[in-house]
Every structure is written in structure tokens, then in C-alpha cells.
C-alpha positions in Angstrom: 0.0 0.0 0.0 2.8 2.4 0.8 4.2 1.9 -2.7 1.0 2.9 -4.3 0.9 6.0 -2.1 4.4 6.9 -3.0 3.7 6.5 -6.7 0.6 8.7 -6.4 2.6 11.3 -4.5 5.4 11.2 -7.2 2.8 11.5 -10.0 1.0 14.4 -8.2 4.3 16.2 -7.5 5.5 15.5 -11.1 2.3 16.9 -12.6 2.4 19.9 -10.2 6.1 20.4 -11.1 5.3 20.4 -14.8 2.5 22.9 -14.3 4.6 25.2 -12.1 7.5 25.1 -14.5 5.3 25.6 -17.5 3.6 28.6 -16.2 6.7 30.7 -15.6 8.2 29.7 -18.9 4.9 30.7 -20.6 4.9 34.0 -18.7 8.5 34.7 -19.6 8.0 33.9 -23.3 
């Protein structure tokens, strides 16, 4: 169960990271 939780956390953090990095890049450009 902990593995699934970690995977979900990584996916959530990954998606959030992509969104956060994409926004500043879009704003700069």
C-alpha cells in the first residue's frame, strides 16, 4: 500500500512540477 501511495505522490508532484515550470516559462516567453 505504501508503494501505491508513494507512486501517487510522485505523480502528483510531477504533474504539479510540470504545471509550475510551464507557467513561468509561458509568462517569460
